[in-house]
Each structure stands twice: as C-alpha cells, then as structure tokens.
C-alpha positions in Angstrom: 0.0 0.0 0.0 1.6 3.4 -1.0 2.4 5.8 1.8 0.2 8.8 2.2 1.8 12.1 1.3 2.3 14.4 4.3 -0.5 17.0 4.6 0.4 20.7 3.9 0.6 22.9 7.0 -2.5 24.8 8.0 -2.9 28.4 6.8 -2.7 29.5 10.4 0.7 27.7 10.9 2.0 29.1 7.6 1.1 32.7 8.7 2.8 32.2 12.1 6.1 30.2 11.4 7.4 31.2 14.8 4.7 29.2 16.6 5.4 25.6 17.4 3.3 23.1 15.5 1.6 20.1 17.1 3.0 16.8 15.7 0.5 14.4 14.2 -0.4 11.4 16.4 1.1 8.1 15.5 -1.3 5.2 15.7 -0.1 2.4 17.9 -1.2 -1.1 16.9 -2.4 -3.6 19.5 -1.1 -7.1 19.4 -3.2 -10.2 19.9 -1.5 -10.8 23.3 -2.3 -7.3 24.3 -5.9 -7.7 23.3 -6.1 -10.9 25.4 -4.6 -9.1 28.3 -7.1 -6.3 27.9 -10.0 -8.7 28.0 -8.7 -10.3 31.2 -8.1 -6.9 32.8 -11.6 -5.8 31.8 -13.2 -8.8 33.6 -11.0 -8.1 36.6 -11.9 -4.4 36.6 -15.6 -5.3 36.4 -15.4 -7.4 39.5 -13.4 -4.7 41.3 -15.8 -2.0 40.3 -18.8 -4.0 41.5 -17.2 -4.5 44.9 -16.3 -0.7 45.0 -20.0 0.2 44.2 -21.1 -2.1 47.0 -18.8 -0.3 49.5 -20.0 3.1 48.3 -23.6 2.0 48.8 -22.9 0.8 52.3 -21.3 4.1 53.1 -24.3 6.1 51.9 -26.6 3.9 53.9 -24.5 4.4 57.0 -24.4 8.2 56.4 -28.2 8.3 56.0 -28.6 6.4 59.3 -26.2 8.8 61.1 -28.0 11.8 59.7 -31.3 10.4 60.9 -29.8 9.8 64.4 -28.4 13.4 64.5 -31.8 14.8 63.5 -33.5 12.9 66.4 -30.9 14.0 69.0 -30.3 17.6 68.1 -33.6 18.8 66.5 -32.0 20.4 63.5 -33.1 20.6 59.8 -32.1 17.7 57.6 -31.1 20.2 54.8 -28.6 22.0 57.2 -27.0 18.7 58.2 -26.6 17.4 54.7 -25.2 20.8 53.6 -22.6 20.7 56.4 -21.6 17.0 55.9 -21.8 16.8 52.1 -20.4 20.3 51.1 -17.6 19.2 48.7 -16.5 21.5 45.8 -16.9 20.1 42.3 -14.5 22.6 40.8 -11.1 21.2 40.0 -7.7 22.7 39.4 -5.1 21.5 37.0 -2.3 19.5 38.6 1.3 20.6 38.4 3.8 18.3 36.6 5.0 15.4 38.8 8.4 13.7 38.6 6.7 10.5 37.5 5.0 12.3 34.6 8.2 14.1 33.5 10.2 10.8 33.4 7.3 9.0 31.5 7.3 11.8 29.0 11.1 11.6 28.5 10.8 7.9 27.8 8.0 8.6 25.3 10.2 11.1 23.4 13.2 8.7 23.3 10.9 6.0 22.0 9.6 8.3 19.2 13.1 9.3 18.3 13.9 5.6 17.8 10.9 5.3 15.5 8.9 3.1 18.0 5.8 5.0 19.3 4.4 3.4 22.5 1.2 3.7 24.3 1.1 5.1 27.9 0.3 1.7 29.5 3.3 0.2 27.9 5.5 3.0 28.9 4.2 2.8 32.5 4.9 -0.9 32.5 8.5 -0.4 31.3 9.0 2.4 33.9 7.9 0.0 36.7 10.2 -2.7 35.4 13.2 -0.3 35.1 12.6 1.0 38.7 12.4 -2.5 40.1 15.5 -3.6 38.2 17.4 -0.5 39.5 18.3 0.8 36.0 16.2 4.0 36.4 16.1 6.4 39.3 12.8 8.1 40.1 13.6 9.4 43.6 13.5 13.2 43.6 16.3 13.3 46.3 18.7 11.3 44.1 18.3 13.4 40.9 20.4 16.5 40.3 18.8 19.9 40.1 19.8 20.2 36.5 18.2 16.9 35.5 15.0 17.7 37.4 14.8 21.1 35.7 15.5 19.6 32.3 12.7 17.0 32.7 10.3 19.6 34.1 10.9 22.2 31.3 10.6 19.5 28.7 7.2 18.4 29.9 5.9 22.0 30.4 7.1 22.9 26.8 5.3 19.9 25.4 2.0 20.7 27.3 2.2 24.3 26.1 2.6 23.2 22.5 -0.3 20.8 22.8 -2.5 23.6 24.3 -1.5 26.6 22.2 0.6 25.2 19.3 -0.7 25.8 15.8 -2.6 23.0 14.2 -0.7 21.2 11.5 -3.4 21.1 8.8 -6.5 23.1 7.8 -8.7 20.1 8.5 -7.4 19.6 12.0 -7.7 23.4 12.7 -11.3 23.3 11.5 -12.2 20.2 13.6 -10.5 21.8 16.6 -12.8 24.8 16.1 -15.9 22.7 15.7 -15.2 20.7 18.9 -14.3 23.8 20.9 -17.4 25.6 19.8 -19.5 22.5 20.8 -18.0 22.5 24.2 -18.6 26.2 24.7 -22.2 25.8 23.6 -22.7 22.8 26.0 -21.2 24.9 28.8 -23.5 27.8 28.1 -26.6 25.6 28.1 -25.5 23.7 31.2 -24.8 27.0 33.0 -28.2 28.3 32.1 -29.8 25.1 33.4 -27.8 25.3 36.6 -27.9 29.0 37.4 -30.3 30.7 35.0 -27.4 32.8 33.5 -28.1 33.5 29.9 -25.3 34.2 27.4 -24.0 33.8 23.8 -20.6 33.4 22.2 -19.6 34.6 18.7 -16.6 33.0 17.0 -15.1 33.5 13.6 -12.0 32.6 11.6 -9.3 35.2 11.8 -8.3 35.1 8.1 -10.0 34.4 4.8 -7.6 31.5 4.1 -8.7 29.6 7.2 -11.1 26.7 6.9 -13.2 27.4 10.0 -16.6 29.0 9.6 -18.2 31.7 11.8 -20.7 30.5 14.3 -22.9 31.6 17.2 -23.8 29.5 20.3 -26.4 30.6 22.8 -28.6 29.5 25.7 -32.3 30.1 26.0 -32.7 31.7 22.5 -30.8 34.7 23.7 -29.8 35.7 20.1 -33.2 37.3 19.7 -31.6 40.1 21.6 -30.1 41.6 18.4 -33.4 41.8 16.6 -35.4 43.1 19.5 -32.9 45.6 20.6 -30.9 46.7 17.6 -33.3 45.7 14.8 -31.0 43.5 12.9 -30.6 39.7 12.9 -27.8 37.8 14.6 -26.9 36.5 11.1 -26.1 40.1 10.0 -24.1 40.6 13.1 -22.2 37.3 12.5 -21.3 38.3 8.9 -20.1 41.7 10.0 -18.0 40.1 12.8 -16.4 37.7 10.3 -15.5 40.6 8.0 -14.0 42.5 10.9 -11.9 39.5 12.0 -10.7 38.7 8.5 -9.6 42.3 7.8 -8.4 43.3 11.2 -4.8 42.3 10.7 -4.6 44.5 7.6 -5.0 47.6 9.8 -7.5 50.4 9.9 -6.5 53.4 7.8 -7.7 55.8 10.5 -5.4 54.0 13.0 -2.4 55.3 11.1 -3.5 58.9 11.1 -0.9 61.0 12.8 -3.3 63.2 14.7 -5.2 60.2 16.0 -1.9 58.4 17.0 -0.8 61.5 19.0 -4.2 61.7 20.7 -4.0 58.0 21.6 -0.5 58.5 23.1 -1.7 61.3 25.3 -4.7 59.2 26.4 -2.7 56.1 27.2 0.0 58.0 28.9 -2.4 59.9 31.1 -4.4 56.9 32.0 -1.4 54.9 33.1 0.1 57.9 35.0 -3.2 58.5 36.9 -3.6 54.8 37.7 -0.1 54.2 39.1 0.3 57.5 40.9 -3.3 57.3 42.3 -3.7 61.0 41.4 -6.9 61.6 39.3 -5.6 65.1 38.3 -2.1 64.0 37.3 -0.9 65.0 33.8 2.3 64.1 31.9 5.0 66.7 31.9 7.7 66.1 29.2 9.6 69.4 29.8 10.1 68.8 33.5 9.7 65.0 33.7 12.4 64.4 36.3 11.0 66.9 38.8 7.2 67.0 38.3 6.7 63.3 37.6 9.6 61.3 39.1 10.3 63.5 42.2 6.8 64.7 43.0 4.7 61.8 41.9 7.3 59.1 42.7 6.6 57.2 39.5 8.7 56.7 36.3 8.2 55.5 32.8 10.0 52.3 31.9 10.5 50.8 28.4 10.9 54.1 26.4 13.0 53.3 23.3 16.5 54.7 23.4 16.3 55.9 19.7 13.3 58.2 20.3 13.6 61.4 22.3 11.0 61.8 25.1 9.0 64.8 23.9 5.5 65.9 23.5 3.4 63.8 21.1 2.7 67.0 19.1 6.4 67.1 18.2 6.7 63.5 17.2 6.9 62.3 13.6 4.7 59.6 12.2 7.3 56.8 12.7 8.1 57.7 16.3 4.4 58.2 17.2 3.4 54.9 15.7 6.2 53.1 17.6 5.4 54.8 20.9 1.6 54.1 20.4 2.3 50.4 19.7 4.6 50.1 22.7 1.9 51.6 25.0 -0.7 49.3 23.6 1.2 46.1 24.3 2.6 47.4 27.6 6.2 47.5 26.5 6.1 51.1 27.9 4.7 51.1 31.4 4.4 53.3 34.5 6.0 51.9 37.7 6.3 53.2 41.2 9.8 54.2 42.1 11.6 52.3 44.9 12.5 54.3 48.0 16.3 54.1 47.4 15.9 55.3 43.7 13.6 58.2 44.8 15.9 59.2 47.6 18.9 59.2 45.2 16.9 61.4 42.7 15.9 63.9 45.4 19.5 64.1 46.6 20.7 64.7 43.0 18.1 67.5 42.4 19.0 69.1 45.8 22.7 69.1 44.8 21.8 70.8 41.5 19.8 73.4 43.3 22.6 74.2 45.8 25.2 74.3 43.0 23.1 76.7 40.9 22.4 78.9 43.9 26.1 79.1 44.8 27.1 79.9 41.2 24.4 82.5 40.3 23.0 83.6 43.6 19.5 82.8 42.4 17.3 79.8 43.0 17.0 77.3 40.2 14.0 78.0 38.1 12.1 74.8 37.0 9.9 76.7 34.6 11.3 77.7 31.2 11.6 81.5 30.6 9.6 83.3 27.9 11.4 83.8 24.6 10.9 87.6 25.0 11.9 87.7 28.7 13.4 91.1 29.6 11.9 92.9 26.6 9.4 95.6 26.9 6.0 94.6 25.6 3.5 97.1 24.4 -0.2 97.1 24.9 -2.4 94.6 23.0 -3.8 97.1 20.6 -6.9 96.2 18.6 -8.0 93.6 21.1 -11.0 93.8 23.4 -12.9 96.3 21.3 -16.1 94.3 21.0 -19.2 95.9 22.3 -20.4 95.4 25.8 -23.4 93.4 24.5 -21.1 91.1 22.5 -19.0 90.6 25.6 -22.1 89.8 27.7 -23.3 87.2 25.1 -19.8 85.7 24.9 -19.6 85.4 28.7 -23.1 84.0 28.9 -22.3 81.4 26.2 -19.1 80.4 28.0 -20.9 80.0 31.3 -23.6 77.9 29.6 -21.1 75.6 27.9 -19.2 75.3 31.2 -22.2 74.1 33.2 -23.7 71.9 30.5 
C-alpha cells in the first residue's frame, strides 16, 4: 500500500512560522497478546468496580442512618445537616507536573526518536520494570537539580505546544474549532440550566484562508436580543463580525492617522500615570519630567525606546508616534512606582543641582522655562478687546452655559 503524502501545513501555521506546530499522532497497533490481556483486565476491573460500588452504597446507607440519628438527637433541619456534611466542591484545578510524569514523557520522546511509538500503559509498565531492576532512578532526592529542571521544562514545553501550538493542517484546525465551539455551547446551556445565567458566544475565523466558519452559540434563545434591541438579525451581526476578524490584521486606515496616533498616546500616557500615581488630576510633563513626575509623583516611565527622544506627542513624527503608540498598547512602555532608594537618590541629585546653581548664580534654580521675550518691553495689545459690551455679555453667557452643560 503506497504511503500517504504528508499534509500541507495549515494556513494559520504558515502565517505564524514562529509558533510551534503540534505533531500528528502516531497510531499504535495492538497485538493479539495485548488484546487478550485487555479482555482479562476488563473482567477483573468489572469485579473490582462492583465491589467498589457495594462499598459506596454501604457508606451512603451508613451516612443516612447517622443523619437520621443526629436529627433525632439535636432537633435540626435535615437540609442543614446534609449541607454541612456533604459540602464538597466540584470545581477542579489542573495538577502541576510530577516527577513521574516528566520521566514518563522523557521515555516517550526517546521511543519516538527511535521510531517506535508506544502507548502510555506500555511506557508505565516499562518504567515500573526499570525501577524494580534498578536501572532507572525516580527518587527526587537522588536526581540532580539540572536533571529535574530539564525534565520539568521538557514536559511544560510539550504541554504548552499541545495547548497553544498551531494545528498542522487546515482540517485539524477546522475540527478543533468545531469541537471547541461545541464544548462552549454545551457549557452555556448547562450554565443556564444550573444557574439561569443566559449568554452567547460569537466566534469567527481570523483570516480568509482559514477553513473554520463563523458560528454563534447561545442559551435560551438569547440571540433574539439583536433583533429586538438593535433591529438586525444575529446573522447580519455574524457576517459583520467575520468581515472584521478577517480584515483586522490589515490595519485600519484611521489608526495610522498622525493626529489620532498622537491623541491615543496622550490618552494612554495619562491613564497609566493617573492609575499608578493614584492621582486623578495628574498629567504628563515632558519638559520637567524628572521633577514633576519622578520626584513629586514618585513614578517613572519604563521601556521608552532609546532611539526616540522623550518629547510631546505633538512634536513626534509619524514613525516615532506609531512606535510609541504600539509600545503603549502592548505594555512595552509602562508606568511603575519608584523604589525608596531610587527616589531618595533622585531627590539628593536634584538638591545638589539646586545648591550648585544657587552658589554659582546667587539665584534659585527655576524649573519653569523662561519666555522667549523675557526682559523685553512689551507694548499694549492694541486692537483687542474692542467688542461691544453686548457682545462681551453674550460671549460670557455662552461660556458659562457651555461650562455648566
């Protein structure tokens, strides 16, 4: 039988060559001896599970009798007793990697490198035999720190690739989307049945080359919300959302407008400064950044690129403004609280500068820049303020009205 040609990488994997790609699973054949062993184990497990179920039933019967006894002795409500005795959380957390799992994964990788893919039960059996024979050490105290770190990092990297790695083919990417959407829909329906919480989810492919199709999942027919509230169907919303997702990476023309980039820089810079300094009235000062921001507010800006001068956004060119805006968006440039030693060193430095300037000039150091026409005689502002008194009254009234409203 001719070998199948390897499938082409998925469109998502081709667009993101830096992402790790999940390797295709290798089918492991089952021998006749393994099948016979499985049948024998299945019969043994059936007997064991029946005995286990009997023990569980006996425990529940014993618990019911004890609850009945407590109700008779203490005169309390049965619901309160059961809530106290049976209050066990059903929410689970993911387990951290164990030494056993890291060694098992290392054995699986070595088997794959040798061209012999093995199932987990077979690997576990080989691991048990190796430990009993003394050829493999699984004691955490006997392994070196370097070896434990290597095994742990190897398993964590593998799990990360299996969770977030790009799918290898368009078909596998589409099937992943279908199954994930199904799980999300089931969770929404189950959540509504359990708690009455209604909701919907909208998902779409992120590129026109992808095979996945846009889809909506809901609970309790909540998608009627779009027609009843916004007077358009959820299908129209879905098509618009798909178009947005497929064209988003191409960029919005308005997002590259210089004036809008400068406004966004001012907004992001001010929001971060007010949040970190906890001062709702704080504003960025580029001309006196060291004194008004670092010394007085005790915060500083980290991550500013060295090839761009820290200046007002109104003075930035398009290239510099775009770079600063992108850095602020992805948090490469962030506001941070200054440490006490750093702030004390800055205050000491500024105090030294003030004393030096005072000793040299006999005048205190001025933080505010002087006017360009400082020292020159300025004449009256002729031609200004000649509007009529009625016009001034109307202007003042309009200003007051706009201020209050």
